[in-house]
C-alpha positions, 0 to 999 in steps of 0.5 A: 678531435684536434685541428690546426689552420695550415697553409702549405709546408710540412707542419703547416708553414709555407716559405717565409721571406719575399725576394724583394727583402733579400734584394734590398739587403743585398744592395745595401750590403754591396754599397756598404762593402764598397765604401768599406773597401774605399776607406781601407784603401784610403787609410792605407794611402793617407795614413789617416786614423779617422778613416781607419776607425770609420772603416771599422765601423763600416765593417760592423755594419757590413757584418750586420747586413750580411747576417740579415741577408743570410737570415732572410735567405734561410727564412725562404727555405721550405719547411721539412719533416725535421724543421716543421716551421722551416727557418722562420726564427732565423729572422729573430736570432739575426735581429737579436744579434744585430741589436746586441752589437748595437747595444754594445756599441752604444754603451761603449760610445757613452762610456768613451764620451764621458771619458773624452769630456773629462780629457778631450783629445785633439781631433782633426776636423777636416779629416772628420768632415770628409769621413762624415760626408762619405759615410752619410752619402752611403748610408742615405742610399742604403736607407732609401733601399731598405726603407720600403721593407723595414716593417716586414719583420724584425730582421729588416727592422734591425738592419734598418736601425743599424744603418740609421744609427750609422747615418746619424753617426755620420751626421754627428761627425759632420756636426762635430767637425764643423763645431771644432773647426769654427770654435775650437771646442774639442768636446763637440766630438764627444757630445755628438757621439753621446747623443747618437748613443742615447738614440741607439741604446733604447731602440736596440733594447726594444728589438732585443726585448722583442726577439727575446719575447718570440724566442721565449714564446711570450703571448703576442702583445695585443692578444689578451688570453683572458679575453680569448678564454672568455670569448671561447667560453661564450660560444655554444656548446663550449664548457671549459677551456684549458691548456691555452697557449699563445706565442709567435714562431716569428714576428709575423706568425702568431700561433695559439693552441687550446684544449676545449671541453664541449658537450658530449652530444657534439661527438654523437650528433656530428656537431663537433666540426661546426664548433671547431670552425667557430673556435678558429674563426673567433681567434682569427677575427675578434682580436687585435692580433689575428691568429690564423694558425690555431690548433684546438683539441676538442674533448668530452667532459670526462677526458680531463681526468686522463691528462697531465697538464700545467697551468692555463 
């Protein structure tokens, strides 16, 4: 006997992403794109290299936000008989790509910062200041738009981190411009960039690790399978628990499955459904990570000899 908790959709998964999340991403993308166009036009008119470089940075941000918006839209699609979990993992893939880009940018900034400390180029502080202020205003607005949904899932967290990193970059540009203008110390630009990179890199690594854990179906943090097994074995009529697995389909959808050996009498006296309810209530209520989607296969004692399974 097997059973799983389910709440709509083929394979038990309903639609994924709230419309509010997509609206936030769309507004942030529109603002970022508008600033990008303005900077490209400004660079063409003034011939400013600083504006052109910052436009390239904004292009990266716009690409990340577009990726996040596409992922959020895919997550809203219903499950089908072919994609039984829908597009829930689009969130994780998009977050991983955004984090990888941020990590590459951070590492490049650290390497380039070291090079510029040894041989600092001449920088023009007025142009730096203008670019920094324009970028900061745009990113603060985007952060305000995204702030309300940044904890919803990994996709929104990665998008928020990308904009936050750009906002910090703008602050660093402004600070570096002020220091260069007032003291003439050209290395201030490199120091500011390296400080921002030092903030970006560990956060990008964290998101990359979390997205990797989901894709590799690592047991969710906070869910101790040894404790789960002990809890299940303590239930009446439960004799053995094997093939115990747990993972996440997305950052907000933990799943668990197990084969549970129960007293043979449960299959004769009709007690098996009550045992099943107790098993599912246990994993849904007694642990820091609540597993609402659980599947248990109830077995008599002699069934294990007919199975081919590995570990746990």
